[in-house]
C-alpha positions in Angstrom: 97.1 122.7 101.7 93.8 121.1 102.6 93.7 117.4 103.1 90.7 115.3 102.2 89.7 111.8 101.3 91.5 108.6 102.3 95.1 108.8 103.3 96.9 105.5 103.8 99.9 105.0 106.1 102.5 102.8 104.3 104.5 100.0 105.9 108.2 100.4 105.0 109.4 97.4 103.0 113.0 96.3 103.9 115.3 93.9 102.1 115.1 90.3 103.4 118.0 90.8 105.9 116.4 94.0 107.1 119.6 96.0 106.5 118.1 98.6 104.1 114.9 99.9 102.5 113.6 97.8 99.6 113.2 100.6 97.1 111.5 98.6 94.4 109.2 97.2 97.1 108.3 100.7 98.2 107.6 101.8 94.6 105.4 98.8 94.1 103.5 99.4 97.4 102.9 103.0 96.4 101.5 102.0 93.0 99.2 99.3 94.5 98.0 101.6 97.2 97.2 104.5 94.8 95.6 102.1 92.3 93.4 100.8 95.2 91.7 104.2 95.3 93.3 106.1 98.2 93.7 109.9 97.8 97.1 110.1 99.3 99.9 108.2 101.1 101.7 108.7 104.3 105.2 107.3 104.0 106.8 106.7 107.4 103.3 106.4 108.8 102.5 104.8 112.0 102.8 101.1 111.0 105.4 100.4 113.7 108.8 100.6 112.1 109.3 104.3 112.3 110.8 104.4 115.8 113.5 101.9 114.8 114.5 103.7 111.7 117.4 106.2 111.5 116.8 109.8 110.5 118.6 109.1 107.2 116.4 106.1 106.5 113.2 108.1 107.2 114.5 110.9 104.8 115.3 108.2 102.2 111.8 106.7 102.3 110.1 110.1 102.1 112.4 111.3 99.3 111.9 108.0 97.4 108.2 108.2 97.7 108.1 111.9 96.6 110.3 111.2 93.6 108.3 108.1 92.5 105.0 110.0 92.8 106.3 112.8 90.6 107.2 110.2 87.9 103.8 108.6 88.2 101.8 111.8 88.1 
């Protein structure tokens, strides 16, 4: 796979209490980012929260982003 264009690291939205990933917020963020003209997204990118997330949370974000993009595409 050859990467080209603009790739945007995504912040991971959490619920107000911070206890879990805000799944609808993640889908909305993906939609806004893609509609803004980027060529790709980087879930779990380097926006600061990655080191504090569990392995399961990271997999959940990546899987949710993949699934949503397949539905949008």
